[in-house]
Every structure is written in C-alpha cells, then in structure tokens.
C-alpha angles and dihedrals in degrees: 000000000000118000110290094003114140096349093135089057096052114102112246091215138357131204122197117174143161119193143171119211124202116191125314129092137279125206126196112168107298091348115099120180120196103202120215125237089250119081121275119196124212133180131190136189113175140147138190117242126221089253091058097256121126122230114206103199092182139005115174128186125185119184094162114241093355111061126354122166147143121216142180124196149164121226132192103198094195096051123098087235101037097186108088100163137007133178115184128183113192116202092181139355115176117196142244090014096054092049093049093050101040114012107038096101093042093050091048090051089055093045092248100112091107093065118104117215126184132174140042129294135190127183151085138294129190129188130180137172090288094055132252110014106175141000121188116172135164134186141167093213130002134161127204125188111181097181097178091053092041090235128134131175118183128189097013109184136172130034141300121199113186127173129180092222136031126002133303129201118269117269133186123234129176144166137211095218135358138185132194110184105307092341114101122193126201124228114306141163131193144166120252135184131198114227123172093336100315130098112231123200107230101191137021115290109217122194142141125248138159088013092299141080125278125195123186124196137173089015124172130191118187114185097182122117109245092020094128103209106051097176133015128169144158111227143189119198120188130193096343127169139182139184127188116226093253092044091236091124125034141155136186139188094004120164128185144165126196152101128288124195128180122190133179122211132158092351094307129111117222122199124195119185127179112179144162112216120205120189132318134107136254137196128202113176105304093341116101128186128188110195122214125242088243114086120274113199120222126188120182129180115178138161126207116207131149092359090303127115114213108196103199096171133025113160121180118189119181097166113240093357113059132358118173144152124214140180128189149172114226130183106187095193095056125093087241104036097183104078099167137004134183124184126191111192108207099173138352137172098206102206099056091031092058092048093051103034110020103061115126 
C-alpha cells in the first residue's frame, strides 16, 4: 500500500485463540461460569478498531449437549453499556443444566433466579445499541415455571420469531398446559406473526378454561418497554365456572364476548375491559346474582399501582332493569380490600332488579 493508504482500516490489534477448558470457574463482570469436569472448547477471533471498539468476528462455545453457540459482537470498552451489537446462534441450550452453569448469576441479578426452566432450545438472538432486536427460538418440548409471576407454561412446542422492526414469517407455537395466576388453560396451538415489534395472532386460538370454552381473536402482544398497549384481544367465553377454595366466591354457566386491553405506563398497569355478558350466576359472600339471557353490558377501566387498584370506571347496563356507574379503590392484600366505593344509579326498575341482583 502507498504511504498512509488504508491506515484507519487496519486493526490495531488482533486476537485469535482456540482453547479447551477442564473444570474451574470463569468470571466476567456479573457473569460467573462454573465449568464442568468434561472438556469445553472455545474459539475467538477479534480485533481492535481504530476508533477503540472491538469487533468480535467469531466467538464459539461448545459444552457438548449442554450449551453450544456461535456469536459475533461489537464492544465499546469505554461506554457505560459496552455491548453495541450481538448476534448469537444457539445450536443447543439444555435447561436447567445450561442455566445453572452459565446463567445463574445473571438471572439472580434480574430477580429471575426463582424461575424453573426445563427442555431444549435452538435459535437466534440479536442485540444492538437500541436493545433487543430479534429473538427466534424453537423447541419440541419446554417447560417454564415463573413462580414469582404465578405463570407456568408446560410442553411448549413450535417456534416463535420476533423482531423489533419490520415483519417476520408466521410461526406456530403451542402448549400442553398453561397457568396464569389461578387461571388454567388446556392445550392449545396457534399461528403468530411479528410485525413492527408486536406479535399478532393470525387465527383463532381455541382452548378450555374455567370448565368452559375460550376463543381468542385479533390478539396482540407487544413485549417492548414503552410500547403502551402490551396485550389486546377479542375474546369469547362460553359456559365458564369458578369456585374459590373457601367457597366465598363462585360462578357457573357464565358466557361473555368482548375486548380486553392491558397497558403499562409510568410503572402502572392499566386494564380496559368491554364485555357483553349472557346468562349465568355468581355468588360473592351472601350476595347472589342470576344474569338474564339478554346481554348485560360491562365496561371496566382500572389501574394497578403500588399494590392498589383504582377502578375509575365500572359501568353496568342491564337494559330496562339496572343501569349504574361505579368507582372504587381496592387493596387486595389488606384485611379490608375495599377502601372506597362510589355508586351512581342512573336507572333501575326495582322489581326485576331486586330479583336479579338482591338475592342473599
């Protein structure tokens, strides 16, 4: 090369290495790796750029049958968040062993060490300066028990392909059993597609819950921070029932159609529900309600923050019988959960209203 030509493109330093590790431990910041007694192979090809950043063209890790991956990355050692780019292809990650060896400290730092994971995953991750860019994972059987969040998914199978930007091909993901709090869902499978950072349900998701049938349509899940609406779905629930362990709350033969939306903003969770109720009966303590076959319209707007539910809107419209608006403050963990209640009675036909809503 002529004098001075291409000097700013020359790597200031290059590191190429192949190594085999046998037992011991590795520590890199908050990451701590407890190596097995069997051999683990690693390879590295990296160079320093003229601007001080490091380009990792290849980093390979082969812990046979436990964690096998190939990655490329870009690091800025002087930045508060040194990782600028990461592309990771996982040939195999077998849980819980891979998590115990490689992710225990990281999970603990994120408050996720109470989660139980079991099964094998393959797939791809991508991260850039704006955060998580893409996740594409597939499995034939995977179990998740997030105890702190009261969520469990057993027998996950299929693939999910999510990207922050653009559009990804449709994929199918299902489960053999699922639980969200006290709500259990039977086996289900559905097609999803990632569009502009949100996962969209392409078909109807059919499952069973509360002894009845649940259908979800036009569903959207957006995992991004600052996304606003995190979950939105149209639903149909048929012939459902529920009974609390102490029998203080119970319901039977309930049917409903409607729209549910959950948003997150400024640390608060906002729930918006618009539903049409058709038939069924409910018991709360000594209070018993028998709903008519004709639709009863329910609108609920509530916000959860600091363990307190603020119910700003609760509209109940049973045409010609009972029309009311309510607001409330509820603290579920308190001995007396209902902290405040306001009722505005807009219309009531006392005779049928007493028959439907004043049984005890």
